[in-house]
C-alpha positions in Angstrom: 105.8 81.8 72.1 105.2 85.5 71.2 104.7 88.3 73.7 101.1 88.4 74.9 100.0 85.3 73.1 97.7 82.6 74.5 100.6 80.3 74.7 102.6 82.8 76.9 99.4 83.2 79.2 99.4 79.4 79.5 103.0 79.4 80.5 102.2 81.9 83.4 99.2 79.8 84.5 101.5 76.7 84.6 103.8 78.6 87.0 100.9 79.3 89.2 99.9 75.7 89.2 103.5 74.5 89.8 103.7 72.9 86.4 106.5 75.2 85.1 109.3 77.1 86.6 109.5 81.0 86.5 112.9 81.3 85.1 113.3 83.9 82.4 109.7 85.4 82.8 110.8 89.0 83.9 113.1 89.4 80.8 111.3 87.7 78.0 111.0 87.8 74.3 110.0 85.2 71.6 113.6 84.2 71.0 114.3 83.6 74.7 111.0 82.0 75.6 110.8 79.4 72.8 112.7 76.3 73.5 115.6 75.3 71.3 116.1 71.8 69.9 113.9 69.4 67.9 113.6 69.8 64.1 116.2 71.9 62.3 113.5 73.6 60.4 110.2 74.4 61.9 107.1 76.2 60.6 105.9 78.6 63.2 102.2 78.6 64.1 100.5 81.5 62.3 98.8 84.3 64.3 95.8 86.3 63.3 94.4 89.2 65.4 91.4 91.3 64.6 89.9 94.3 66.3 86.9 96.5 65.6 86.3 99.8 67.2 82.9 101.4 66.4 83.6 104.9 67.4 87.1 105.7 68.8 90.4 104.0 68.8 91.4 101.5 71.5 94.6 99.8 71.1 96.4 98.2 74.0 99.3 95.7 73.8 98.5 95.1 70.1 102.1 95.1 68.8 102.6 96.6 65.4 98.8 96.8 65.0 97.1 100.2 65.3 93.6 99.4 66.5 92.0 102.6 65.3 88.4 103.6 64.4 87.1 100.8 62.2 88.4 97.4 61.3 92.0 96.4 62.1 94.1 93.3 61.9 97.6 91.8 62.3 98.8 88.5 60.7 102.1 86.7 61.4 103.7 83.6 59.9 107.3 82.3 59.5 109.8 79.6 60.0 112.7 79.0 62.6 115.9 77.3 61.6 118.7 75.9 63.7 122.2 74.9 62.8 124.5 74.1 65.9 124.7 77.2 67.9 123.1 79.3 65.4 119.3 80.0 65.2 117.3 82.1 62.8 113.7 83.1 63.2 111.9 84.7 60.3 108.4 85.9 61.6 107.3 89.0 59.6 104.0 90.7 60.4 101.5 92.3 58.2 99.2 94.9 59.7 96.3 97.1 58.4 93.8 99.5 59.8 90.8 101.3 58.3 91.8 104.3 60.4 88.5 106.0 60.1 88.2 109.6 61.3 87.0 110.6 64.9 87.7 114.3 64.7 84.3 115.3 66.0 85.6 114.0 69.5 88.7 116.1 69.6 88.8 119.3 71.7 86.8 122.2 70.3 89.7 124.6 70.9 92.1 122.8 68.5 92.9 124.9 65.4 92.6 123.5 61.8 96.4 123.3 61.5 96.5 121.2 64.9 93.7 118.9 63.5 95.6 118.6 60.2 98.9 117.6 61.9 97.1 115.1 64.3 99.3 116.5 67.3 98.0 118.0 70.5 99.2 121.5 71.0 101.4 120.3 74.0 103.3 118.1 71.9 105.7 120.4 70.2 109.4 121.1 70.2 112.6 119.1 69.8 112.2 116.9 72.8 108.4 116.2 72.6 106.9 112.8 72.7 105.9 111.1 69.5 102.3 110.7 70.2 100.0 111.5 67.2 96.4 110.9 68.0 95.9 109.4 64.5 98.5 108.0 62.1 97.5 110.0 59.0 94.1 110.5 57.4 94.1 107.4 55.3 94.0 103.5 55.9 97.3 102.1 57.3 98.9 99.0 56.2 102.4 97.8 56.4 104.9 94.9 56.4 107.3 94.6 59.3 110.1 92.2 60.3 107.9 91.4 63.3 109.2 88.7 65.7 112.4 87.8 63.7 115.8 87.3 65.3 119.3 86.0 64.5 121.2 84.5 67.6 124.3 82.7 68.3 124.9 80.6 71.6 128.3 80.6 73.2 128.3 78.7 76.5 126.0 80.5 79.0 125.5 83.5 76.8 123.4 84.3 73.6 124.2 87.2 71.3 122.4 88.5 68.3 120.1 90.8 66.6 116.3 91.0 66.5 113.2 93.1 65.8 111.1 91.2 68.1 108.9 92.5 71.1 110.3 92.6 74.6 108.5 92.3 78.0 110.4 93.4 81.0 108.6 93.2 84.3 106.0 91.1 86.2 102.9 92.8 85.1 100.1 91.0 83.3 98.8 93.9 81.3 101.4 96.7 82.0 105.1 97.0 81.8 107.1 100.2 82.2 110.2 99.6 80.2 109.3 97.2 77.4 106.0 95.8 76.4 104.1 94.7 73.2 102.1 98.0 73.1 103.8 98.9 69.9 106.0 97.3 67.3 109.3 95.8 68.1 112.4 97.8 67.1 115.8 96.9 65.6 118.3 96.0 68.3 121.5 94.1 69.2 121.6 92.0 72.3 123.5 89.9 74.7 121.7 87.8 77.3 122.1 84.7 79.4 120.8 81.5 77.7 120.0 79.8 80.9 120.1 81.0 84.6 123.6 81.2 86.0 123.5 79.3 89.3 125.5 81.2 92.2 125.5 80.8 96.0 123.1 83.7 96.1 120.7 82.3 93.6 119.9 81.9 89.9 121.0 85.0 87.9 119.6 86.1 84.5 120.4 89.2 82.5 119.8 91.0 79.2 121.8 94.0 77.7 120.6 95.5 74.4 121.1 98.7 72.3 118.8 99.7 69.5 117.1 102.5 67.5 113.7 104.2 68.0 112.4 105.8 64.8 109.9 108.6 64.5 106.5 108.2 63.1 105.6 110.0 59.9 103.4 112.5 61.9 106.3 113.5 64.2 106.6 117.2 64.6 109.1 118.7 62.2 112.4 119.8 63.9 112.1 117.1 66.4 114.6 114.3 66.9 113.8 111.6 64.3 116.0 109.0 65.8 116.9 108.0 69.3 119.1 105.3 70.7 118.0 103.0 73.6 120.5 101.2 75.7 119.0 99.0 78.3 120.2 96.4 80.9 118.1 94.1 83.0 119.1 91.7 85.7 117.0 89.3 87.7 117.8 87.1 90.7 115.9 84.1 92.1 117.3 83.9 95.7 118.3 80.3 96.8 116.6 80.8 100.1 113.2 82.1 98.8 111.7 79.6 96.3 109.3 81.3 94.0 110.7 84.8 94.5 112.2 86.8 91.7 113.7 90.3 92.1 114.8 92.4 89.2 116.6 95.8 88.5 116.5 97.4 85.0 117.5 100.6 83.5 117.2 102.2 80.0 118.8 105.4 78.6 117.5 107.2 75.5 119.7 109.6 73.5 119.3 111.5 70.2 121.4 110.0 67.4 122.0 110.7 63.8 120.7 107.4 62.5 120.6 103.6 63.0 124.3 103.1 62.6 125.1 105.6 65.2 122.9 103.9 67.7 124.9 100.7 67.7 127.8 102.5 69.3 125.6 103.6 72.3 125.8 100.2 74.0 127.4 101.6 77.2 124.9 104.5 77.6 123.0 102.5 80.2 126.1 102.7 82.5 126.1 106.5 82.4 123.9 109.6 82.4 123.1 109.5 86.0 122.5 113.2 86.4 119.1 114.2 87.9 117.0 117.3 87.2 113.5 118.6 87.1 113.4 119.6 83.4 114.5 117.4 80.5 114.5 120.1 77.8 117.9 120.4 76.4 119.2 117.3 78.1 121.2 114.9 75.8 119.7 111.8 77.3 116.9 110.6 79.6 116.6 107.4 81.7 114.2 105.2 83.5 115.4 103.0 86.4 113.0 100.2 87.5 112.9 97.7 90.5 110.6 94.8 90.3 109.5 91.7 92.3 107.4 88.7 91.8 106.6 85.9 94.4 104.8 82.7 93.0 103.3 80.3 95.5 102.4 77.2 93.3 98.9 76.1 93.8 97.9 79.4 95.4 98.8 82.3 93.2 101.2 85.3 92.9 101.9 88.8 94.0 104.0 91.2 92.0 105.1 94.8 91.6 107.2 97.1 89.7 108.3 100.6 90.6 110.3 103.1 88.4 111.5 106.7 88.2 112.2 108.8 85.2 114.2 111.3 87.2 116.6 110.0 89.8 116.3 111.7 93.4 119.0 114.3 94.1 119.3 113.3 97.6 117.7 110.9 100.2 115.7 114.0 101.5 114.3 114.5 97.9 113.2 110.9 97.8 111.4 111.2 101.1 109.7 114.6 100.3 108.6 113.6 96.8 108.7 110.0 96.4 106.0 110.1 93.7 107.9 112.5 91.5 108.3 111.1 87.9 107.4 107.7 89.1 105.3 104.9 87.6 104.3 101.7 89.2 102.4 98.3 88.8 101.0 96.3 91.5 99.0 93.0 91.1 97.9 89.7 92.4 96.4 86.6 91.1 94.8 83.6 92.9 94.2 80.1 91.5 92.1 77.2 92.5 93.4 76.3 95.9 92.6 79.8 97.2 89.4 80.2 95.4 88.1 77.0 96.9 88.6 78.2 100.4 88.2 82.0 100.0 86.3 82.6 96.8 86.2 86.3 97.0 89.7 87.0 98.5 91.5 87.8 95.3 90.4 88.8 91.7 92.7 88.2 88.9 94.2 91.5 87.5 96.3 94.4 88.5 
């Protein structure tokens, strides 16, 4: 069950219809969503995605595929094997894109040098975002590890390494910390294998550390490697069936390479300083709160709220609550509601 796939959409619909539970949905990945057991060796259902853009790029939640101007595609296939507590998933992805030019639509004021580097003038400097408007001037193709993972189950916990996509949060099309809007990245992780039942409710968690690598078009002199340390926890209160609340945080730090990033596991517990300007700061963070309430047979409401810069005081939060924030709000209704009030809710967010 890959992130964003029709099978995952069916899982969410089954939750709204009361056919499936919502455990694990706010912290999900292919390795955590796919059931264990069954055959020791299984062939994964292949996936093929095609996109064609006639004039400008439009690429949203396409994973490793850059849906640029022209014809684009992504293909995935592989196998999964289990031996006791050990599970291996090999699911590489091949992507390609015509990546045709659309320079005539760029701002007139851009210089020839800026057009040649595929970077907006504002994206410069050591701490700039890695956002080229086009990945080079040739067709793009590549083979990625894709949705591969290696995991070991030990009691209630699962630990391992993976390159798979993550989706943290309740949104249908948008997520703040992790989504499938780009390729997955190499990371180590520890997570709960099944919900841990407590008096408060069912608790699930995931903790990971990984490496974010710069694109080939990233500005020279910028950080080419950054570590990411992230921790997410969700609770399904025992007294509120269908409700899931979550807290997640990620910290990003410049590192010398992939090996150095593995030692930044604990970064998510530190770097709590706040400030208005991130230039020169050694690390950046995002803190997110989320909630989702599912009423089987009727629908769901959900939301996620995050801040990139923590408030310096309670007064700061009241005066500028929108500073550096991002949020997602959404609702979906299913058949019982539509029969009685057909225009009350429209699916979406």
